[in-house]
C-alpha positions as CSV (number, residue, x, y, z in Angstrom):
1,M,-4.6,-11.6,43.4
2,A,-8.0,-10.5,41.8
3,A,-8.4,-10.4,37.9
4,P,-11.1,-9.9,35.6
5,C,-14.1,-12.5,35.5
6,D,-13.2,-13.8,38.7
7,L,-9.9,-15.4,37.6
8,R,-7.1,-15.8,40.0
9,F,-3.5,-15.9,39.5
10,D,-2.1,-16.8,42.8
11,C,-1.4,-20.4,43.1
12,G,2.3,-20.0,42.1
13,R,2.3,-21.8,38.7
14,I,0.6,-21.6,35.5
15,C,-0.6,-25.2,35.9
16,L,-2.2,-24.6,39.1
17,D,-3.9,-21.3,38.1
18,L,-5.6,-23.2,35.5
19,A,-6.7,-25.9,38.0
20,A,-7.9,-22.8,40.1
21,T,-10.6,-21.8,37.2
22,S,-12.7,-24.6,39.0
23,G,-13.4,-24.5,42.8
24,G,-12.0,-22.2,45.5
25,G,-14.9,-20.3,45.9
26,A,-17.8,-19.3,43.9
27,P,-18.5,-19.0,41.1
28,A,-17.3,-23.0,40.8
29,E,-16.7,-22.4,37.2
30,R,-14.7,-19.3,35.8
31,L,-14.1,-20.9,32.0
32,T,-17.4,-20.2,31.1
33,G,-16.7,-19.1,27.7
34,P,-14.1,-17.9,25.1
35,D,-13.8,-14.3,26.6
36,Q,-13.3,-15.7,29.9
37,L,-10.5,-18.0,28.7
38,R,-9.0,-15.3,26.7
39,A,-9.0,-13.4,29.6
40,W,-7.1,-16.5,31.6
41,L,-4.7,-16.6,28.7
42,V,-3.2,-13.2,29.0
43,G,-3.7,-13.1,32.7
44,A,-1.4,-16.2,33.0
45,G,0.9,-14.7,30.6
46,L,0.7,-17.4,28.1
47,V,0.3,-14.7,25.3
48,P,1.3,-11.1,25.4
49,R,-1.2,-8.5,26.1
50,G,-2.7,-7.3,22.7
51,T,-2.2,-10.8,21.1
52,P,-5.3,-11.3,18.4
53,L,-7.4,-14.4,19.8
54,D,-10.0,-14.3,17.4
55,G,-9.6,-18.1,17.1
56,V,-10.2,-18.8,20.7
57,D,-13.9,-20.6,20.8
58,G,-16.0,-23.2,22.6
59,G,-13.6,-25.8,21.3
60,W,-10.8,-23.9,23.0
61,V,-12.9,-23.8,26.1
62,G,-13.5,-27.5,26.2
63,R,-9.8,-28.5,25.5
64,F,-8.5,-26.2,28.3
65,R,-11.4,-27.4,30.8
66,A,-10.4,-31.2,29.8
67,L,-6.6,-30.3,30.5
68,R,-7.7,-28.5,33.9
69,E,-9.7,-31.6,34.9
70,L,-6.4,-33.7,34.1
71,L,-4.1,-31.6,35.9
72,R,-6.4,-31.6,39.0
73,R,-6.6,-35.3,39.2
74,V,-2.7,-35.7,38.6
75,V,-1.5,-33.1,41.3
76,H,-3.8,-34.4,44.2
77,E,-3.0,-38.2,43.4
78,E,0.5,-37.4,43.3
79,L,0.3,-35.2,46.8
80,R,-1.7,-38.3,48.2
81,G,0.6,-41.2,46.7
82,R,1.1,-41.4,42.9
83,A,-1.0,-40.5,39.7
84,A,-2.5,-42.9,37.6
85,D,0.1,-44.1,34.6
86,A,-2.8,-43.3,32.1
87,D,-3.3,-39.9,33.3
88,L,0.6,-39.1,33.4
89,A,0.3,-40.3,29.6
90,L,-2.6,-38.1,28.7
91,L,-0.3,-35.3,30.4
92,N,2.7,-36.3,28.4
93,S,0.7,-36.5,25.6
94,A,-0.6,-33.0,25.4
95,A,3.1,-31.5,26.3
96,A,3.9,-33.0,23.1
97,S,1.1,-32.7,21.2
98,G,1.8,-28.6,20.1
99,R,4.7,-26.3,19.6
100,P,4.5,-23.6,22.2
101,P,4.7,-20.1,20.7
102,A,7.8,-18.4,20.2
103,L,8.1,-15.0,21.6
104,C,9.6,-12.2,19.3
105,A,11.0,-8.9,20.2
106,V,9.4,-6.2,18.8
107,R,10.0,-2.2,18.9
108,T,7.0,-0.1,19.9
109,A,6.2,3.3,18.7
110,D,8.0,4.7,21.8
111,G,11.0,2.9,20.9
112,A,10.8,0.4,23.8
113,L,11.2,-3.2,23.3
114,A,7.7,-5.8,23.8
115,G,7.0,-9.4,23.6
116,A,5.2,-10.3,20.9
117,L,3.7,-13.4,19.1
118,P,4.6,-13.7,15.0
119,G,0.7,-14.9,14.5
120,P,-2.1,-16.2,16.4
121,P,-1.1,-18.8,18.6
122,D,-2.6,-22.4,18.3
123,C,-4.6,-24.0,20.9
124,A,-2.2,-27.4,20.9
125,G,0.5,-25.0,21.3
126,L,-0.8,-23.2,24.3
127,L,-2.2,-26.4,26.1
128,A,1.7,-27.7,25.7
129,V,2.9,-24.6,27.8
130,V,0.8,-25.6,30.7
131,A,1.2,-29.3,30.3
132,R,5.0,-28.7,30.5
133,D,4.7,-26.5,33.4
134,A,2.8,-29.2,35.4
135,I,5.8,-31.8,34.2
136,G,8.3,-29.3,35.4
137,L,6.5,-28.9,38.5
138,L,6.0,-32.5,39.5
139,T,9.7,-33.8,38.5
140,D,11.4,-30.9,40.4
141,A,12.1,-32.4,44.1
142,V,12.6,-28.8,45.6
143,T,9.5,-27.2,43.9
144,R,7.4,-30.0,44.4
145,E,8.1,-29.8,48.1
146,Q,6.1,-26.6,48.5
147,L,2.7,-27.7,47.0
148,R,0.2,-27.5,49.4
149,E,-3.6,-28.4,49.5
150,C,-5.9,-25.1,51.0
151,A,-6.7,-25.7,54.4
152,G,-10.2,-24.2,53.4
153,E,-13.3,-26.3,54.6
154,S,-14.7,-26.8,50.9
155,C,-11.6,-25.8,48.7
156,T,-9.9,-28.2,46.9
157,L,-7.1,-25.9,45.3
158,V,-3.5,-26.5,45.6
159,Y,-0.7,-23.7,45.5
160,L,3.0,-23.3,45.9
161,D,3.9,-22.2,49.4
162,T,6.8,-19.7,49.1
163,S,6.3,-17.8,52.3
164,R,8.8,-17.7,55.1
165,G,8.7,-20.5,57.1
166,R,6.5,-22.1,54.9
167,R,3.5,-21.6,57.1
168,R,1.1,-20.6,54.5
169,R,-2.4,-22.2,54.9
170,W,-4.8,-20.7,52.5
171,C,-5.0,-20.6,48.5
172,S,-5.8,-17.2,49.2
173,S,-5.9,-15.1,52.2
174,E,-8.3,-12.9,50.8
175,V,-10.6,-15.7,49.8
176,C,-10.6,-18.7,51.9
177,G,-8.5,-17.2,54.5
178,N,-11.2,-14.5,55.3
179,R,-14.0,-17.1,54.9
180,E,-12.5,-19.2,57.9
181,R,-12.0,-15.9,60.0
182,V,-15.7,-15.2,59.2
183,A,-16.7,-18.6,60.2
184,R,-14.7,-18.5,63.4
185,H,-16.1,-15.2,64.5
186,R,-19.7,-16.6,63.7
187,R,-18.8,-19.6,66.0
188,R,-17.3,-17.6,69.1
189,T,-20.8,-15.3,68.5
190,T,-22.9,-18.5,68.5
191,V,-21.1,-19.7,71.6
192,R,-21.2,-16.8,73.8
193,G,-24.9,-16.0,72.8
194,G,-26.0,-19.4,74.1
195,Q,-24.3,-19.5,77.0
196,V,-26.4,-20.2,80.1
197,G,-26.4,-18.0,83.1
198,S,-25.8,-18.9,86.7
199,P,-28.6,-19.6,89.3
200,G,-30.8,-17.3,90.5
201,Q,-29.9,-14.8,87.3
202,G,-33.0,-16.3,85.4
203,A,-30.8,-19.4,84.0
204,V,-32.8,-22.5,83.3
205,S,-32.0,-25.8,84.7
206,S,-31.0,-28.7,82.6
207,G,-33.7,-30.5,84.2
208,E,-36.3,-27.6,83.5
209,K,-35.1,-27.5,79.9
210,F,-35.6,-31.1,79.1
211,S,-39.0,-30.9,80.5
212,A,-40.1,-28.0,78.5
213,E,-38.9,-30.2,75.3
214,L,-40.8,-32.8,75.9
């Protein structure tokens, strides 16, 4: 799923989508400033669309990047064994250091109900939402079994595989999957283009080839 600023929300969990703001294809850094972070907060569903986010600044960006790198370490290390106790302590601290914003039901002009926040959100509270999502993911044995690392050669993203038969290989079929298909096509084309013809049809023997190179 594509989004503004090259943001992606196809990893299956909020915490994994935050981790996906770095890596998994160009550009490597997607949280390049407050505007990109505002777009991510709305796209990830942490705040309803239309929420005033004037308070988002460079300090917020730095704190979300720091949590992102913590999440990447913890998730990857848990997949390969176990995360460091110090990193788990940092994750628990982030989850407890802020109060997640409470969503209110408000009546819109056309009479429908919509979700809204009673005031501008707090950075620590939004960070706590993401940290708690990661804790919920890692402590749920069933959901944790769905965690997969992307098979892309240069991709380090992790996603939830909820496909039938658990056969999903890529963080995104359109991104890493397509990149791999293009690479396979190029390899096949290179092999076909470099095939040596049979004797009598203009083929160059191995001895002639090595002699020419010398």
